[in-house]
N, C-alpha and C positions, 0 to 999 in steps of 0.2 A: 721584370718586376723587381722593385727595390726590396732590400731586406735590411733588417736591423736585429742584432743579437742583444738580448736583454737577460738580466736575472729575473726569474719568474717570481714576482711578488704579488700574485693574484691566484685565485682558484678558478680554473676553467670550468665552464658549464658542463654538467653531467659527468664530470670526471673528478675523482677524489684521490687518485693515486699518482704519485710522482712516477712510479714505474710505468704507468700507461703512457707517459710522455717522454720516456727516455729515447732520445734520438729522433723524436717526432717533431716535425714542423707544424705549428699551430696556425692554420690558415684563416686569415680574415678576408672580408670581401674586397679589400683593396690590397695593401701590402700584407705580408705575413711576418710573424714574430716567432723566433725559435729560442728555446732555452739555451743559456750559456753558463759558463762556470760561475761559481759564487763570488769570485773576486772581480767580476766585470763591473766597471764603474757606472754608477747610476746616472752620472752626468751625461753620458752618451744617450741614454734613454730620454733624458730631459730634452736634449737637443732635438731628438726625433719628434717628440710630441709638441714642444713649445715653438719651434722654428718652422714647422711645416703644418699649417692648419689643415691641409687636405689629407694629411697622413691617416688620421683616424676620425676626422669630422665627417658629417653627412648632411644634416638638414640645415637650411638657413633658419627655419622656424620650428621650434620644438613644442610650442603650446604651453610653456611654463612661464610663470611670472618673471618679469624682467628683474635681473640681478639675483635670481634664485637658481641654484644649481641642483640638479638631481644627483642623488647618491644611490646607486644600485648596490645592494649589500645583502649578505646572508650571515646569519648568526654563527653558523658552524665553519666559517672561513676565518682563520687567524689573522689574515691580512686585512679583512674587513674590520675586525675588532681593533686592530692597531690603527687603521685609517680613521675609524670613528673617534678614537681617543685623541688622535693627532689633530683632528678638526676641532674637537673640544678645546684642546690646549691652545689652538690658534684663536679661539674666541669667534669662530665664524659660523657656528651652527644655526644662527638666525638667518643665514643665507643659504642653508642647505635644506632640501626636501628629501628626507630619507625614504627610500622606496625598497621594501624588502622583496627579494626574489629568491627562489630556490634553485641553486646551481646544481644540486644533487637530490632531486625529488624522490629518487628510488630508495633512499635510506629508510630502514625499518623503524616501526614504532612497536615497542619501546626501543630506545637506543641499544645497540648491540656492542659488546666489547670487541675491540680489534686486537688481533694477534698477528704474529709473523711479519710479513713484509708490509702489511697495512699499518700495523703499529709502528714499525720502523719509519715509514714514510710520514705518518702523523708527527712523530718525534722530530723528523727532519723539517717539517713545516714550522713547528714551534721554534726550533733552533734558528731558522731563518728569520723569524719575527724577532727573536731576541737579539740577533745581530743588527737588524734594521731599526729596531726600537728598544734599545737596552733599558730604557727607563720604565718600560711597561711591565706590570705584573702579569705573568702568564704561566700556566702549568700545562703539562701534557695530559689531556683528558683520556678517559678510558676508550673512547670511540668518538663517532660523530652522530648527532641526533638528526632525525627528520625535523625540519624547521617549519613545516606548514602551519602547525597550530601557533607557534610563536610569532610568525609573521602576521597571521590573522589577528592575534591578540594585540600586536603592536599597531596594526592599522586601526583597530577600534580605539585604542588609547590615544593615538595621535589625532583621530577625528574628534574625540570627545574633549580633549584638552591638550593642545600641542606642546605646552611647556612640560606638564607632568608626563605626557606621553613620551616626550624626548628622554626624560629621565628613566622611564620604564624601559625604553629601548636600550639605553646604556646599561641598565642593571641586568638585562638579559645577556648581553655580551659577557659581562663580568661573571654572571652566575655559571656560564659554561666554561669560559677560558681561564677563570681563576679557581672556581669551586668544583668544576666538573659535573654540574647538574645536567640532567636530561631535559632539554627544552621541549621534548615531545610529551612530557608528563604534565598533565593539566594542573596537578597540585603545585608544581614548581612555578608555573605561570600565575596561578591564583595567588600564591604567597607574594610574588614580586609585585603583582598588581596592587595588593593591599598595602604593601610597603610604600607605594607611591601615591596612596590615597584614593585608589579606585575601589569600587565595589567589585569584588572578583567575578560575580555573576554577570556583570556588564561586559567583562573583558574576555572571559573564557567560559565555555560550556554551552549547553543547549539554549539557555535563555539569552545569550549574547546576540547582539544585532548582527545580521549578516553583512559581510564586507566583500562579498564575491565580486561586485562590480569594481571596487577599488583594486583588489588583487589582480583582476584581469587587466585593468588599465596599466598597472605597474609592470606586469609581465609583458604585455604587448609593447609598451614603450621600450623595455629592455631588449625585446626581440628585434626591434627596429634598429637598434644601435649596431655599429660596425664591429663590436667585440662582445662575444657572449661569455664573459667572465665577470668576477667580482673581486675586489671593489672596483666600481666604475663610476667616475665623476663626470657629469655631463653639464657643460655650460649652456646657457640659453641659446647661443649661436650654434649648438650642436657639437662643438669640439669636445673630445673625450680625453680624460686622463686615466690611464689604466694602471691599476695596482697601487701598492703602498709606496708613496713617494716621500722624499724629504720635505720638511716643513716649508723651506724657502721655495721649493718647486710648487707646492700646493698654493702658497700665497700668491705667487706670480700667476699661476693658472687662474685663480679666482679673480685676480685683478684684470684679467683679459690680456695678459702679456703673452 
């Protein structure tokens, strides 16, 4: 089995601790990837993903609109926040279908403050993002929230108005990674919905339209991918780009290179 060593610039599914990954090889269904030192050059990862379509690709048909890529993402992953902002900076969000998934659904509601090694590892994640995206405003939050409510709210907003919904999604990332707000708190979600011109009751709460079918579809499509982490960018041909990548790599990937 071929191997490739990479800097971890993604959040693995159901894991939120760097300590849980120390010395561990993260196995995919085809090759596997293991964590390497922080000074490892991202160009080698680029070569692995861009020059070997079979390395992480899977389906020839993904059931998504031609020229539209799926972005599997979670609000409480700092690499997802950075990737989302990088896609905005590239001006390609009109080619992206954002699909929220929970990579750590076990997190409590309300958000709990992290201490000890968890707080240290959260700080390490933020420091990694600062190194990979120094232009990005980001602060170390007090913990990580359960994002189920936030993802459901985002799904409703995107369904109602894709343009304003996209801005709502962007505002939720910033609310957490810049302001440290608890995205499991309905009042936080309601406030952000109103800022984007939505009636808050349509987006959050008991009167909001159910989006269970949409959320199941997003999660099922993510589960079918060859990598259970976020952020995960999937082209219509099924090829995947894993983690926070440099802007030129993303542009090449989106062009089909």
